[in-house]
PDBQT receptor file of N, H, CA, C and O in Angstrom, charges set to zero:
ATOM      1  N   MET A   1      -4.165  -0.580 -18.390  1.00  0.00    +0.000 N 
ATOM      2  CA  MET A   1      -2.731  -0.506 -18.633  1.00  0.00    +0.000 C 
ATOM      3  C   MET A   1      -2.042  -1.513 -17.715  1.00  0.00    +0.000 C 
ATOM      4  O   MET A   1      -2.345  -1.577 -16.524  1.00  0.00    +0.000 OA
ATOM      5  N   LYS A   2      -1.143  -2.276 -18.252  1.00  0.00    +0.000 N 
ATOM      6  H   LYS A   2      -0.896  -2.224 -19.219  1.00  0.00    +0.000 HD
ATOM      7  CA  LYS A   2      -0.367  -3.245 -17.481  1.00  0.00    +0.000 C 
ATOM      8  C   LYS A   2       0.866  -2.544 -16.922  1.00  0.00    +0.000 C 
ATOM      9  O   LYS A   2       1.582  -1.853 -17.647  1.00  0.00    +0.000 OA
ATOM     10  N   VAL A   3       1.107  -2.729 -15.625  1.00  0.00    +0.000 N 
ATOM     11  H   VAL A   3       0.525  -3.290 -15.036  1.00  0.00    +0.000 HD
ATOM     12  CA  VAL A   3       2.269  -2.130 -14.975  1.00  0.00    +0.000 C 
ATOM     13  C   VAL A   3       3.016  -3.198 -14.182  1.00  0.00    +0.000 C 
ATOM     14  O   VAL A   3       2.470  -4.260 -13.882  1.00  0.00    +0.000 OA
ATOM     15  N   TYR A   4       4.264  -2.905 -13.850  1.00  0.00    +0.000 N 
ATOM     16  H   TYR A   4       4.707  -2.042 -14.094  1.00  0.00    +0.000 HD
ATOM     17  CA  TYR A   4       5.138  -3.838 -13.149  1.00  0.00    +0.000 C 
ATOM     18  C   TYR A   4       5.840  -3.129 -12.002  1.00  0.00    +0.000 C 
ATOM     19  O   TYR A   4       6.043  -1.915 -12.028  1.00  0.00    +0.000 OA
ATOM     20  N   HIS A   5       6.209  -3.919 -10.990  1.00  0.00    +0.000 N 
ATOM     21  H   HIS A   5       6.045  -4.906 -10.969  1.00  0.00    +0.000 HD
ATOM     22  CA  HIS A   5       6.983  -3.413  -9.861  1.00  0.00    +0.000 C 
ATOM     23  C   HIS A   5       8.142  -4.380  -9.622  1.00  0.00    +0.000 C 
ATOM     24  O   HIS A   5       7.924  -5.585  -9.490  1.00  0.00    +0.000 OA
ATOM     25  N   GLY A   6       9.356  -3.869  -9.566  1.00  0.00    +0.000 N 
ATOM     26  H   GLY A   6       9.532  -2.891  -9.673  1.00  0.00    +0.000 HD
ATOM     27  CA  GLY A   6      10.528  -4.706  -9.334  1.00  0.00    +0.000 C 
ATOM     28  C   GLY A   6      10.997  -4.573  -7.895  1.00  0.00    +0.000 C 
ATOM     29  O   GLY A   6      11.144  -3.463  -7.384  1.00  0.00    +0.000 OA
ATOM     30  N   SER A   7      11.233  -5.713  -7.237  1.00  0.00    +0.000 N 
ATOM     31  H   SER A   7      11.114  -6.614  -7.652  1.00  0.00    +0.000 HD
ATOM     32  CA  SER A   7      11.633  -5.686  -5.837  1.00  0.00    +0.000 C 
ATOM     33  C   SER A   7      12.418  -6.935  -5.481  1.00  0.00    +0.000 C 
ATOM     34  O   SER A   7      12.762  -7.737  -6.349  1.00  0.00    +0.000 OA
ATOM     35  N   TYR A   8      12.697  -7.092  -4.196  1.00  0.00    +0.000 N 
ATOM     36  H   TYR A   8      12.418  -6.441  -3.491  1.00  0.00    +0.000 HD
ATOM     37  CA  TYR A   8      13.391  -8.263  -3.680  1.00  0.00    +0.000 C 
ATOM     38  C   TYR A   8      12.410  -9.223  -3.000  1.00  0.00    +0.000 C 
ATOM     39  O   TYR A   8      12.822 -10.249  -2.460  1.00  0.00    +0.000 OA
ATOM     40  N   MET A   9      11.113  -8.893  -3.026  1.00  0.00    +0.000 N 
ATOM     41  H   MET A   9      10.778  -8.060  -3.465  1.00  0.00    +0.000 HD
ATOM     42  CA  MET A   9      10.095  -9.762  -2.438  1.00  0.00    +0.000 C 
ATOM     43  C   MET A   9       8.792  -9.602  -3.211  1.00  0.00    +0.000 C 
ATOM     44  O   MET A   9       8.560  -8.579  -3.855  1.00  0.00    +0.000 OA
ATOM     45  N   ALA A  10       7.953 -10.618  -3.139  1.00  0.00    +0.000 N 
ATOM     46  H   ALA A  10       8.141 -11.449  -2.616  1.00  0.00    +0.000 HD
ATOM     47  CA  ALA A  10       6.643 -10.557  -3.787  1.00  0.00    +0.000 C 
ATOM     48  C   ALA A  10       5.747  -9.599  -3.013  1.00  0.00    +0.000 C 
ATOM     49  O   ALA A  10       5.766  -9.569  -1.782  1.00  0.00    +0.000 OA
ATOM     50  N   ILE A  11       4.975  -8.830  -3.739  1.00  0.00    +0.000 N 
ATOM     51  H   ILE A  11       4.960  -8.854  -4.738  1.00  0.00    +0.000 HD
ATOM     52  CA  ILE A  11       4.039  -7.890  -3.123  1.00  0.00    +0.000 C 
ATOM     53  C   ILE A  11       2.634  -8.403  -3.418  1.00  0.00    +0.000 C 
ATOM     54  O   ILE A  11       2.231  -8.505  -4.576  1.00  0.00    +0.000 OA
ATOM     55  N   TYR A  12       1.895  -8.725  -2.363  1.00  0.00    +0.000 N 
ATOM     56  H   TYR A  12       2.222  -8.642  -1.422  1.00  0.00    +0.000 HD
ATOM     57  CA  TYR A  12       0.532  -9.225  -2.536  1.00  0.00    +0.000 C 
ATOM     58  C   TYR A  12      -0.501  -8.139  -2.255  1.00  0.00    +0.000 C 
ATOM     59  O   TYR A  12      -1.570  -8.112  -2.865  1.00  0.00    +0.000 OA
ATOM     60  N   ASN A  13      -0.174  -7.253  -1.331  1.00  0.00    +0.000 N 
ATOM     61  H   ASN A  13       0.694  -7.275  -0.835  1.00  0.00    +0.000 HD
ATOM     62  CA  ASN A  13      -1.051  -6.133  -0.986  1.00  0.00    +0.000 C 
ATOM     63  C   ASN A  13      -0.194  -4.883  -0.858  1.00  0.00    +0.000 C 
ATOM     64  O   ASN A  13       0.851  -4.907  -0.207  1.00  0.00    +0.000 OA
ATOM     65  N   ILE A  14      -0.626  -3.812  -1.465  1.00  0.00    +0.000 N 
ATOM     66  H   ILE A  14      -1.475  -3.792  -1.993  1.00  0.00    +0.000 HD
ATOM     67  CA  ILE A  14       0.119  -2.560  -1.382  1.00  0.00    +0.000 C 
ATOM     68  C   ILE A  14      -0.193  -1.893  -0.049  1.00  0.00    +0.000 C 
ATOM     69  O   ILE A  14      -1.352  -1.613   0.258  1.00  0.00    +0.000 OA
ATOM     70  N   ASP A  15       0.841  -1.644   0.735  1.00  0.00    +0.000 N 
ATOM     71  H   ASP A  15       1.782  -1.872   0.485  1.00  0.00    +0.000 HD
ATOM     72  CA  ASP A  15       0.709  -0.994   2.045  1.00  0.00    +0.000 C 
ATOM     73  C   ASP A  15       1.689   0.172   2.076  1.00  0.00    +0.000 C 
ATOM     74  O   ASP A  15       2.886  -0.023   2.286  1.00  0.00    +0.000 OA
ATOM     75  N   LEU A  16       1.185   1.376   1.867  1.00  0.00    +0.000 N 
ATOM     76  H   LEU A  16       0.212   1.535   1.696  1.00  0.00    +0.000 HD
ATOM     77  CA  LEU A  16       2.056   2.548   1.780  1.00  0.00    +0.000 C 
ATOM     78  C   LEU A  16       2.795   2.838   3.078  1.00  0.00    +0.000 C 
ATOM     79  O   LEU A  16       3.809   3.535   3.054  1.00  0.00    +0.000 OA
ATOM     80  N   SER A  17       2.322   2.327   4.208  1.00  0.00    +0.000 N 
ATOM     81  H   SER A  17       1.498   1.760   4.228  1.00  0.00    +0.000 HD
ATOM     82  CA  SER A  17       3.033   2.560   5.469  1.00  0.00    +0.000 C 
ATOM     83  C   SER A  17       4.369   1.818   5.499  1.00  0.00    +0.000 C 
ATOM     84  O   SER A  17       5.230   2.138   6.317  1.00  0.00    +0.000 OA
ATOM     85  N   LYS A  18       4.554   0.831   4.618  1.00  0.00    +0.000 N 
ATOM     86  H   LYS A  18       3.854   0.571   3.953  1.00  0.00    +0.000 HD
ATOM     87  CA  LYS A  18       5.817   0.076   4.553  1.00  0.00    +0.000 C 
ATOM     88  C   LYS A  18       6.781   0.629   3.513  1.00  0.00    +0.000 C 
ATOM     89  O   LYS A  18       7.895   0.125   3.371  1.00  0.00    +0.000 OA
ATOM     90  N   CYS A  19       6.366   1.655   2.790  1.00  0.00    +0.000 N 
ATOM     91  H   CYS A  19       5.461   2.064   2.905  1.00  0.00    +0.000 HD
ATOM     92  CA  CYS A  19       7.202   2.246   1.747  1.00  0.00    +0.000 C 
ATOM     93  C   CYS A  19       8.253   3.161   2.363  1.00  0.00    +0.000 C 
ATOM     94  O   CYS A  19       8.014   3.798   3.389  1.00  0.00    +0.000 OA
ATOM     95  N   GLU A  20       9.408   3.217   1.731  1.00  0.00    +0.000 N 
ATOM     96  H   GLU A  20       9.603   2.699   0.897  1.00  0.00    +0.000 HD
ATOM     97  CA  GLU A  20      10.470   4.099   2.191  1.00  0.00    +0.000 C 
ATOM     98  C   GLU A  20      10.090   5.551   1.902  1.00  0.00    +0.000 C 
ATOM     99  O   GLU A  20       9.640   5.855   0.797  1.00  0.00    +0.000 OA
ATOM    100  N   PRO A  21      10.261   6.459   2.877  1.00  0.00    +0.000 N 
ATOM    101  CA  PRO A  21       9.785   7.835   2.710  1.00  0.00    +0.000 C 
ATOM    102  C   PRO A  21      10.667   8.733   1.853  1.00  0.00    +0.000 C 
ATOM    103  O   PRO A  21      10.169   9.729   1.326  1.00  0.00    +0.000 OA
ATOM    104  N   GLN A  22      11.922   8.437   1.691  1.00  0.00    +0.000 N 
ATOM    105  H   GLN A  22      12.325   7.628   2.119  1.00  0.00    +0.000 HD
ATOM    106  CA  GLN A  22      12.851   9.352   1.014  1.00  0.00    +0.000 C 
ATOM    107  C   GLN A  22      13.091   8.981  -0.446  1.00  0.00    +0.000 C 
ATOM    108  O   GLN A  22      14.241   8.898  -0.876  1.00  0.00    +0.000 OA
ATOM    109  N   LYS A  23      12.052   8.763  -1.197  1.00  0.00    +0.000 N 
ATOM    110  H   LYS A  23      11.117   8.832  -0.848  1.00  0.00    +0.000 HD
ATOM    111  CA  LYS A  23      12.181   8.443  -2.622  1.00  0.00    +0.000 C 
ATOM    112  C   LYS A  23      12.075   9.708  -3.459  1.00  0.00    +0.000 C 
ATOM    113  O   LYS A  23      11.757  10.775  -2.936  1.00  0.00    +0.000 OA
ATOM    114  N   ASP A  24      12.340   9.594  -4.760  1.00  0.00    +0.000 N 
ATOM    115  H   ASP A  24      12.599   8.727  -5.186  1.00  0.00    +0.000 HD
ATOM    116  CA  ASP A  24      12.316  10.749  -5.663  1.00  0.00    +0.000 C 
ATOM    117  C   ASP A  24      11.019  11.540  -5.576  1.00  0.00    +0.000 C 
ATOM    118  O   ASP A  24      11.039  12.770  -5.549  1.00  0.00    +0.000 OA
ATOM    119  N   PHE A  25       9.892  10.835  -5.532  1.00  0.00    +0.000 N 
ATOM    120  H   PHE A  25       9.876   9.835  -5.554  1.00  0.00    +0.000 HD
ATOM    121  CA  PHE A  25       8.590  11.504  -5.524  1.00  0.00    +0.000 C 
ATOM    122  C   PHE A  25       7.860  11.265  -4.210  1.00  0.00    +0.000 C 
ATOM    123  O   PHE A  25       6.632  11.345  -4.156  1.00  0.00    +0.000 OA
ATOM    124  N   GLY A  26       8.604  10.974  -3.154  1.00  0.00    +0.000 N 
ATOM    125  H   GLY A  26       9.601  10.909  -3.197  1.00  0.00    +0.000 HD
ATOM    126  CA  GLY A  26       8.008  10.745  -1.839  1.00  0.00    +0.000 C 
ATOM    127  C   GLY A  26       7.584   9.304  -1.642  1.00  0.00    +0.000 C 
ATOM    128  O   GLY A  26       7.854   8.431  -2.467  1.00  0.00    +0.000 OA
ATOM    129  N   ARG A  27       6.915   9.086  -0.527  1.00  0.00    +0.000 N 
ATOM    130  H   ARG A  27       6.696   9.795   0.142  1.00  0.00    +0.000 HD
ATOM    131  CA  ARG A  27       6.447   7.746  -0.179  1.00  0.00    +0.000 C 
ATOM    132  C   ARG A  27       5.402   7.300  -1.195  1.00  0.00    +0.000 C 
ATOM    133  O   ARG A  27       4.464   8.038  -1.496  1.00  0.00    +0.000 OA
ATOM    134  N   GLY A  28       5.565   6.109  -1.714  1.00  0.00    +0.000 N 
ATOM    135  H   GLY A  28       6.327   5.509  -1.470  1.00  0.00    +0.000 HD
ATOM    136  CA  GLY A  28       4.613   5.607  -2.692  1.00  0.00    +0.000 C 
ATOM    137  C   GLY A  28       5.005   4.233  -3.193  1.00  0.00    +0.000 C 
ATOM    138  O   GLY A  28       6.077   3.721  -2.869  1.00  0.00    +0.000 OA
ATOM    139  N   PHE A  29       4.139   3.648  -3.977  1.00  0.00    +0.000 N 
ATOM    140  H   PHE A  29       3.268   4.064  -4.240  1.00  0.00    +0.000 HD
ATOM    141  CA  PHE A  29       4.377   2.347  -4.584  1.00  0.00    +0.000 C 
ATOM    142  C   PHE A  29       4.673   2.606  -6.050  1.00  0.00    +0.000 C 
ATOM    143  O   PHE A  29       3.773   2.943  -6.820  1.00  0.00    +0.000 OA
ATOM    144  N   TYR A  30       5.919   2.452  -6.434  1.00  0.00    +0.000 N 
ATOM    145  H   TYR A  30       6.650   2.178  -5.809  1.00  0.00    +0.000 HD
ATOM    146  CA  TYR A  30       6.381   2.830  -7.771  1.00  0.00    +0.000 C 
ATOM    147  C   TYR A  30       6.205   1.683  -8.755  1.00  0.00    +0.000 C 
ATOM    148  O   TYR A  30       6.594   0.550  -8.473  1.00  0.00    +0.000 OA
ATOM    149  N   VAL A  31       5.626   1.976  -9.898  1.00  0.00    +0.000 N 
ATOM    150  H   VAL A  31       5.310   2.897 -10.128  1.00  0.00    +0.000 HD
ATOM    151  CA  VAL A  31       5.433   0.992 -10.960  1.00  0.00    +0.000 C 
ATOM    152  C   VAL A  31       5.906   1.585 -12.284  1.00  0.00    +0.000 C 
ATOM    153  O   VAL A  31       6.125   2.790 -12.405  1.00  0.00    +0.000 OA
ATOM    154  N   THR A  32       6.055   0.714 -13.260  1.00  0.00    +0.000 N 
ATOM    155  H   THR A  32       5.877  -0.265 -13.162  1.00  0.00    +0.000 HD
ATOM    156  CA  THR A  32       6.472   1.140 -14.591  1.00  0.00    +0.000 C 
ATOM    157  C   THR A  32       5.704   0.342 -15.643  1.00  0.00    +0.000 C 
ATOM    158  O   THR A  32       5.269  -0.781 -15.388  1.00  0.00    +0.000 OA
ATOM    159  N   LYS A  33       5.545   0.926 -16.810  1.00  0.00    +0.000 N 
ATOM    160  H   LYS A  33       5.899   1.838 -17.017  1.00  0.00    +0.000 HD
ATOM    161  CA  LYS A  33       4.932   0.210 -17.930  1.00  0.00    +0.000 C 
ATOM    162  C   LYS A  33       5.930  -0.742 -18.576  1.00  0.00    +0.000 C 
ATOM    163  O   LYS A  33       5.539  -1.648 -19.312  1.00  0.00    +0.000 OA
ATOM    164  N   LEU A  34       7.212  -0.543 -18.307  1.00  0.00    +0.000 N 
ATOM    165  H   LEU A  34       7.530   0.193 -17.709  1.00  0.00    +0.000 HD
ATOM    166  CA  LEU A  34       8.272  -1.325 -18.945  1.00  0.00    +0.000 C 
ATOM    167  C   LEU A  34       8.734  -2.475 -18.052  1.00  0.00    +0.000 C 
ATOM    168  O   LEU A  34       9.301  -2.247 -16.983  1.00  0.00    +0.000 OA
ATOM    169  N   ARG A  35       8.493  -3.703 -18.491  1.00  0.00    +0.000 N 
ATOM    170  H   ARG A  35       8.033  -3.888 -19.360  1.00  0.00    +0.000 HD
ATOM    171  CA  ARG A  35       8.941  -4.857 -17.707  1.00  0.00    +0.000 C 
ATOM    172  C   ARG A  35      10.462  -4.836 -17.528  1.00  0.00    +0.000 C 
ATOM    173  O   ARG A  35      10.964  -5.198 -16.463  1.00  0.00    +0.000 OA
ATOM    174  N   SER A  36      11.192  -4.417 -18.553  1.00  0.00    +0.000 N 
ATOM    175  H   SER A  36      10.785  -4.122 -19.418  1.00  0.00    +0.000 HD
ATOM    176  CA  SER A  36      12.658  -4.379 -18.464  1.00  0.00    +0.000 C 
ATOM    177  C   SER A  36      13.122  -3.430 -17.366  1.00  0.00    +0.000 C 
ATOM    178  O   SER A  36      14.118  -3.705 -16.697  1.00  0.00    +0.000 OA
ATOM    179  N   GLN A  37      12.420  -2.323 -17.170  1.00  0.00    +0.000 N 
ATOM    180  H   GLN A  37      11.611  -2.100 -17.714  1.00  0.00    +0.000 HD
ATOM    181  CA  GLN A  37      12.784  -1.391 -16.101  1.00  0.00    +0.000 C 
ATOM    182  C   GLN A  37      12.495  -2.016 -14.731  1.00  0.00    +0.000 C 
ATOM    183  O   GLN A  37      13.284  -1.853 -13.800  1.00  0.00    +0.000 OA
ATOM    184  N   ALA A  38      11.386  -2.720 -14.604  1.00  0.00    +0.000 N 
ATOM    185  H   ALA A  38      10.746  -2.852 -15.360  1.00  0.00    +0.000 HD
ATOM    186  CA  ALA A  38      11.075  -3.415 -13.349  1.00  0.00    +0.000 C 
ATOM    187  C   ALA A  38      12.117  -4.495 -13.065  1.00  0.00    +0.000 C 
ATOM    188  O   ALA A  38      12.514  -4.689 -11.916  1.00  0.00    +0.000 OA
ATOM    189  N   GLU A  39      12.556  -5.194 -14.102  1.00  0.00    +0.000 N 
ATOM    190  H   GLU A  39      12.234  -5.037 -15.035  1.00  0.00    +0.000 HD
ATOM    191  CA  GLU A  39      13.592  -6.211 -13.935  1.00  0.00    +0.000 C 
ATOM    192  C   GLU A  39      14.898  -5.577 -13.455  1.00  0.00    +0.000 C 
ATOM    193  O   GLU A  39      15.567  -6.128 -12.582  1.00  0.00    +0.000 OA
ATOM    194  N   PHE A  40      15.260  -4.435 -14.012  1.00  0.00    +0.000 N 
ATOM    195  H   PHE A  40      14.716  -3.987 -14.721  1.00  0.00    +0.000 HD
ATOM    196  CA  PHE A  40      16.467  -3.720 -13.591  1.00  0.00    +0.000 C 
ATOM    197  C   PHE A  40      16.409  -3.416 -12.097  1.00  0.00    +0.000 C 
ATOM    198  O   PHE A  40      17.368  -3.672 -11.370  1.00  0.00    +0.000 OA
ATOM    199  N   TRP A  41      15.275  -2.867 -11.639  1.00  0.00    +0.000 N 
ATOM    200  H   TRP A  41      14.496  -2.658 -12.229  1.00  0.00    +0.000 HD
ATOM    201  CA  TRP A  41      15.137  -2.508 -10.227  1.00  0.00    +0.000 C 
ATOM    202  C   TRP A  41      15.064  -3.736  -9.333  1.00  0.00    +0.000 C 
ATOM    203  O   TRP A  41      15.551  -3.707  -8.203  1.00  0.00    +0.000 OA
ATOM    204  N   ALA A  42      14.462  -4.816  -9.823  1.00  0.00    +0.000 N 
ATOM    205  H   ALA A  42      14.066  -4.839 -10.741  1.00  0.00    +0.000 HD
ATOM    206  CA  ALA A  42      14.405  -6.043  -9.038  1.00  0.00    +0.000 C 
ATOM    207  C   ALA A  42      15.810  -6.596  -8.805  1.00  0.00    +0.000 C 
ATOM    208  O   ALA A  42      16.141  -7.010  -7.693  1.00  0.00    +0.000 OA
ATOM    209  N   VAL A  43      16.629  -6.602  -9.844  1.00  0.00    +0.000 N 
ATOM    210  H   VAL A  43      16.361  -6.266 -10.747  1.00  0.00    +0.000 HD
ATOM    211  CA  VAL A  43      18.011  -7.073  -9.707  1.00  0.00    +0.000 C 
ATOM    212  C   VAL A  43      18.776  -6.166  -8.748  1.00  0.00    +0.000 C 
ATOM    213  O   VAL A  43      19.484  -6.653  -7.867  1.00  0.00    +0.000 OA
ATOM    214  N   ARG A  44      18.641  -4.880  -8.911  1.00  0.00    +0.000 N 
ATOM    215  H   ARG A  44      18.066  -4.484  -9.627  1.00  0.00    +0.000 HD
ATOM    216  CA  ARG A  44      19.346  -3.922  -8.048  1.00  0.00    +0.000 C 
ATOM    217  C   ARG A  44      18.949  -4.096  -6.585  1.00  0.00    +0.000 C 
ATOM    218  O   ARG A  44      19.809  -4.134  -5.705  1.00  0.00    +0.000 OA
ATOM    219  N   LYS A  45      17.642  -4.202  -6.325  1.00  0.00    +0.000 N 
ATOM    220  H   LYS A  45      16.943  -4.171  -7.040  1.00  0.00    +0.000 HD
ATOM    221  CA  LYS A  45      17.163  -4.401  -4.952  1.00  0.00    +0.000 C 
ATOM    222  C   LYS A  45      17.573  -5.770  -4.423  1.00  0.00    +0.000 C 
ATOM    223  O   LYS A  45      17.948  -5.900  -3.258  1.00  0.00    +0.000 OA
ATOM    224  N   GLY A  46      17.503  -6.788  -5.274  1.00  0.00    +0.000 N 
ATOM    225  H   GLY A  46      17.198  -6.682  -6.221  1.00  0.00    +0.000 HD
ATOM    226  CA  GLY A  46      17.878  -8.131  -4.856  1.00  0.00    +0.000 C 
ATOM    227  C   GLY A  46      19.336  -8.218  -4.437  1.00  0.00    +0.000 C 
ATOM    228  O   GLY A  46      19.660  -8.870  -3.444  1.00  0.00    +0.000 OA
ATOM    229  N   ILE A  47      20.209  -7.570  -5.182  1.00  0.00    +0.000 N 
ATOM    230  H   ILE A  47      19.945  -7.041  -5.988  1.00  0.00    +0.000 HD
ATOM    231  CA  ILE A  47      21.636  -7.554  -4.824  1.00  0.00    +0.000 C 
ATOM    232  C   ILE A  47      21.830  -6.843  -3.492  1.00  0.00    +0.000 C 
ATOM    233  O   ILE A  47      22.548  -7.331  -2.620  1.00  0.00    +0.000 OA
ATOM    234  N   ARG A  48      21.196  -5.701  -3.340  1.00  0.00    +0.000 N 
ATOM    235  H   ARG A  48      20.613  -5.305  -4.049  1.00  0.00    +0.000 HD
ATOM    236  CA  ARG A  48      21.346  -4.914  -2.110  1.00  0.00    +0.000 C 
ATOM    237  C   ARG A  48      20.844  -5.677  -0.890  1.00  0.00    +0.000 C 
ATOM    238  O   ARG A  48      21.446  -5.599   0.181  1.00  0.00    +0.000 OA
ATOM    239  N   LYS A  49      19.741  -6.417  -1.043  1.00  0.00    +0.000 N 
ATOM    240  H   LYS A  49      19.251  -6.481  -1.913  1.00  0.00    +0.000 HD
ATOM    241  CA  LYS A  49      19.139  -7.144   0.086  1.00  0.00    +0.000 C 
ATOM    242  C   LYS A  49      19.603  -8.595   0.156  1.00  0.00    +0.000 C 
ATOM    243  O   LYS A  49      19.196  -9.345   1.043  1.00  0.00    +0.000 OA
ATOM    244  N   ARG A  50      20.464  -8.986  -0.796  1.00  0.00    +0.000 N 
ATOM    245  H   ARG A  50      20.795  -8.377  -1.517  1.00  0.00    +0.000 HD
ATOM    246  CA  ARG A  50      20.935 -10.383  -0.876  1.00  0.00    +0.000 C 
ATOM    247  C   ARG A  50      19.751 -11.342  -0.913  1.00  0.00    +0.000 C 
ATOM    248  O   ARG A  50      19.639 -12.265  -0.107  1.00  0.00    +0.000 OA
ATOM    249  N   SER A  51      18.885 -11.090  -1.868  1.00  0.00    +0.000 N 
ATOM    250  H   SER A  51      18.976 -10.340  -2.523  1.00  0.00    +0.000 HD
ATOM    251  CA  SER A  51      17.647 -11.838  -1.984  1.00  0.00    +0.000 C 
ATOM    252  C   SER A  51      17.338 -12.102  -3.457  1.00  0.00    +0.000 C 
ATOM    253  O   SER A  51      18.055 -11.648  -4.349  1.00  0.00    +0.000 OA
ATOM    254  N   ASP A  52      16.274 -12.834  -3.688  1.00  0.00    +0.000 N 
ATOM    255  H   ASP A  52      15.692 -13.203  -2.964  1.00  0.00    +0.000 HD
ATOM    256  CA  ASP A  52      15.810 -13.085  -5.047  1.00  0.00    +0.000 C 
ATOM    257  C   ASP A  52      15.257 -11.813  -5.662  1.00  0.00    +0.000 C 
ATOM    258  O   ASP A  52      14.982 -10.840  -4.960  1.00  0.00    +0.000 OA
ATOM    259  N   CYS A  53      15.099 -11.827  -6.947  1.00  0.00    +0.000 N 
ATOM    260  H   CYS A  53      15.322 -12.618  -7.517  1.00  0.00    +0.000 HD
ATOM    261  CA  CYS A  53      14.490 -10.723  -7.684  1.00  0.00    +0.000 C 
ATOM    262  C   CYS A  53      13.065 -11.125  -8.030  1.00  0.00    +0.000 C 
ATOM    263  O   CYS A  53      12.821 -12.234  -8.505  1.00  0.00    +0.000 OA
ATOM    264  N   VAL A  54      12.131 -10.222  -7.791  1.00  0.00    +0.000 N 
ATOM    265  H   VAL A  54      12.329  -9.321  -7.405  1.00  0.00    +0.000 HD
ATOM    266  CA  VAL A  54      10.722 -10.526  -8.030  1.00  0.00    +0.000 C 
ATOM    267  C   VAL A  54      10.076  -9.402  -8.807  1.00  0.00    +0.000 C 
ATOM    268  O   VAL A  54      10.238  -8.228  -8.472  1.00  0.00    +0.000 OA
ATOM    269  N   ILE A  55       9.346  -9.761  -9.843  1.00  0.00    +0.000 N 
ATOM    270  H   ILE A  55       9.215 -10.714 -10.116  1.00  0.00    +0.000 HD
ATOM    271  CA  ILE A  55       8.563  -8.796 -10.611  1.00  0.00    +0.000 C 
ATOM    272  C   ILE A  55       7.100  -9.006 -10.218  1.00  0.00    +0.000 C 
ATOM    273  O   ILE A  55       6.553 -10.095 -10.389  1.00  0.00    +0.000 OA
ATOM    274  N   THR A  56       6.479  -7.960  -9.694  1.00  0.00    +0.000 N 
ATOM    275  H   THR A  56       6.924  -7.075  -9.555  1.00  0.00    +0.000 HD
ATOM    276  CA  THR A  56       5.065  -8.016  -9.326  1.00  0.00    +0.000 C 
ATOM    277  C   THR A  56       4.258  -7.346 -10.405  1.00  0.00    +0.000 C 
ATOM    278  O   THR A  56       4.607  -6.269 -10.888  1.00  0.00    +0.000 OA
ATOM    279  N   ASP A  57       3.184  -7.987 -10.774  1.00  0.00    +0.000 N 
ATOM    280  H   ASP A  57       2.900  -8.862 -10.381  1.00  0.00    +0.000 HD
ATOM    281  CA  ASP A  57       2.252  -7.481 -11.780  1.00  0.00    +0.000 C 
ATOM    282  C   ASP A  57       0.926  -7.212 -11.054  1.00  0.00    +0.000 C 
ATOM    283  O   ASP A  57       0.005  -8.026 -11.126  1.00  0.00    +0.000 OA
ATOM    284  N   PRO A  58       0.826  -6.060 -10.346  1.00  0.00    +0.000 N 
ATOM    285  CA  PRO A  58      -0.390  -5.799  -9.550  1.00  0.00    +0.000 C 
ATOM    286  C   PRO A  58      -1.596  -5.530 -10.442  1.00  0.00    +0.000 C 
ATOM    287  O   PRO A  58      -1.606  -4.594 -11.241  1.00  0.00    +0.000 OA
ATOM    288  N   GLU A  59      -2.594  -6.360 -10.286  1.00  0.00    +0.000 N 
ATOM    289  H   GLU A  59      -2.586  -7.120  -9.636  1.00  0.00    +0.000 HD
ATOM    290  CA  GLU A  59      -3.830  -6.176 -11.069  1.00  0.00    +0.000 C 
ATOM    291  C   GLU A  59      -5.012  -6.140 -10.155  1.00  0.00    +0.000 C 
ATOM    292  O   GLU A  59      -6.144  -5.994 -10.615  1.00  0.00    +0.000 OA
TER     293      GLU A  59
């Protein structure tokens, strides 16, 4: 299954110790099957961090 992660930076290695602890389902690396949803979150995070939007396709 292909999944996507939307953020304000490229993710090369998943490190759960760097994840924010107060998320909906706790600390974790959140992905989605929908590229459009990852794009939405990348834009949202990019605006908040004043950074570029990046879609990671972890394989």
